[in-house]
C-alpha positions in Angstrom: -9.0 8.5 -20.4 -5.8 10.1 -19.1 -6.2 12.0 -15.9 -4.4 15.4 -15.5 -1.9 14.9 -12.8 -0.3 18.3 -13.0 -2.2 19.4 -10.0 -1.4 18.1 -6.5 -3.5 15.2 -5.6 -5.9 15.5 -2.7 -5.0 12.7 -0.2 -7.8 12.2 2.2 -9.4 9.6 4.4 -11.1 7.0 2.1 -14.8 6.3 2.4 -16.9 3.3 1.4 -18.1 5.4 -1.5 -14.5 5.2 -2.9 -14.5 1.4 -3.0 -15.8 0.9 -6.6 -12.9 3.0 -7.8 -10.4 1.3 -5.4 -11.7 -2.1 -6.7 -11.1 -1.0 -10.3 -7.6 0.2 -9.6 -6.7 -3.0 -7.8 -8.4 -5.3 -10.3 -6.1 -4.0 -13.0 -3.0 -4.8 -10.9 -4.3 -8.2 -10.0 -5.1 -9.1 -13.6 -2.1 -7.5 -15.4 0.6 -7.0 -12.8 2.7 -8.9 -10.3 2.5 -6.5 -7.3 -0.3 -8.6 -5.9 -0.1 -12.3 -5.8 -3.9 -12.6 -6.0 -5.0 -14.0 -9.4 -8.7 -13.0 -9.3 -9.8 -9.5 -8.3 -11.9 -9.4 -5.2 -15.5 -8.4 -5.7 -16.9 -5.1 -4.2 -18.2 -6.9 -1.1 -14.8 -8.3 -0.3 -13.2 -4.9 -0.8 -15.8 -3.6 1.7 -14.9 -6.3 4.2 -11.2 -5.5 3.8 -11.8 -1.8 4.2 -13.9 -2.3 7.3 -11.4 -4.6 8.9 -8.6 -2.0 8.5 -10.8 0.8 9.9 -12.0 -1.3 12.8 -8.4 -1.7 13.9 -8.1 2.1 13.9 -5.6 2.0 11.0 -5.5 4.5 8.1 -6.9 4.0 4.6 -6.4 6.9 2.2 -7.6 7.8 -1.2 -5.8 10.1 -3.7 -8.1 12.2 -5.8 -7.2 14.1 -8.9 -9.8 16.4 -10.4 -12.5 14.7 -8.4 -11.7 11.1 -9.3 -10.0 8.5 -7.1 -6.7 7.6 -8.8 -5.0 5.8 -6.0 -5.2 4.4 -2.5 -3.1 3.3 0.4 -3.7 1.6 3.7 -1.9 0.1 6.6 -2.9 -3.3 8.0 -1.5 -5.3 10.9 1.8 -6.9 9.9 0.7 -10.1 11.7 -2.1 -10.7 14.2 -0.1 -12.1 17.2 0.2 -9.5 20.0 4.0 -9.0 19.8 3.5 -7.6 16.3 1.1 -4.8 17.6 3.5 -2.0 16.8 4.2 -3.1 13.2 2.0 -2.6 10.1 2.2 -3.6 6.5 1.5 -1.0 3.9 -0.3 -1.3 0.6 -0.2 1.4 -2.1 -1.9 1.1 -5.5 -2.2 3.8 -8.2 -4.4 3.9 -11.3 -2.3 2.5 -14.1 -3.2 5.5 -16.3 -1.5 8.0 -13.9 1.5 6.1 -12.6 4.8 7.9 -12.1 3.2 11.3 -11.3 3.8 11.4 -7.6 0.5 9.8 -6.4 2.2 6.9 -4.8 4.7 9.1 -3.0 1.9 11.4 -1.7 -0.1 8.4 -0.4 2.9 6.7 1.2 4.0 9.9 2.9 0.6 10.4 4.3 0.4 6.8 5.5 3.8 7.0 7.2 2.8 10.2 9.0 -0.5 8.8 10.2 1.0 5.5 11.4 3.7 7.5 13.2 1.1 9.6 14.9 -0.7 6.5 16.1 2.5 5.4 17.9 3.3 2.5 15.6 7.0 1.8 15.3 7.7 -0.2 12.1 6.2 -0.3 8.6 6.9 -3.3 6.4 6.5 -3.4 2.6 5.9 -6.8 1.0 6.5 -6.1 -2.6 5.5 -8.7 -5.3 8.2 -9.3 -7.9 11.8 -8.2 -7.5 11.5 -6.7 -11.0 8.9 -4.2 -9.6 11.5 -1.3 -9.7 8.9 1.4 -9.4 7.6 0.1 -6.1 11.0 -0.6 -4.8 12.2 2.9 -5.7 9.1 4.5 -4.1 9.8 2.7 -0.9 13.5 3.5 -0.9 12.7 7.2 -1.4 10.4 7.0 1.6 13.2 5.7 3.9 12.6 1.9 3.5 15.5 -0.4 3.3 15.7 -3.9 1.8 15.7 -6.6 4.5 15.2 -9.7 2.4 14.1 -11.4 -0.7 12.1 -14.6 -0.8 13.0 -16.1 -4.2 10.4 -17.7 -6.3 7.6 -17.9 -3.7 4.9 -16.9 -6.1 3.8 -18.2 -9.5 1.7 -15.9 -11.7 1.4 -15.1 -15.4 3.4 -18.2 -16.2 6.5 -17.3 -14.2 8.1 -17.5 -10.8 8.0 -14.3 -8.7 10.1 -13.2 -5.8 8.8 -11.4 -2.7 10.8 -8.4 -1.7 10.6 -7.3 2.0 11.5 -3.7 2.9 10.9 -1.9 6.2 11.4 1.4 7.9 11.2 2.8 11.4 8.3 4.9 12.4 9.0 7.7 15.0 11.6 6.4 17.4 11.5 2.9 16.0 13.2 0.6 18.4 15.3 3.4 20.0 12.8 3.5 22.9 10.1 1.4 24.5 6.6 2.1 23.4 4.4 4.0 25.8 
């Protein structure tokens, strides 16, 4: 089933009703890809727990719809949980493997950046699995992220060692001013 991505995706706030589709998208990446270092896909209840944890923090979670079907999602979670990190978030962007490279990831990431900026956050971090993940690295570069480091061979999945690529970008004024 190939989705028609010639139309602009509808990027909207995700709802719990979207989570079965979200889980299916993520499960494919967990089982076949290296973007996630998870080896077993979380069940639907775990996806609900993750969704609620993000929403309870007041952070955004978006779904991208094409012709009425959820084909991608993105969210921001706290970068770390200690108080000094409160102005930094980590992003996650996943697109249905059947419609990759049609602009869904960019639409989701742009919306996520805008929403986090409006919330007064100052830094977004991307932790990208596998330095060979050129599509994700390019997506983030186009959105203004810059490479800040690579952790070589910190993951092992699918019979090989994987790097972890760290990229980041300022949100709003970044560190040019103190937060209000």
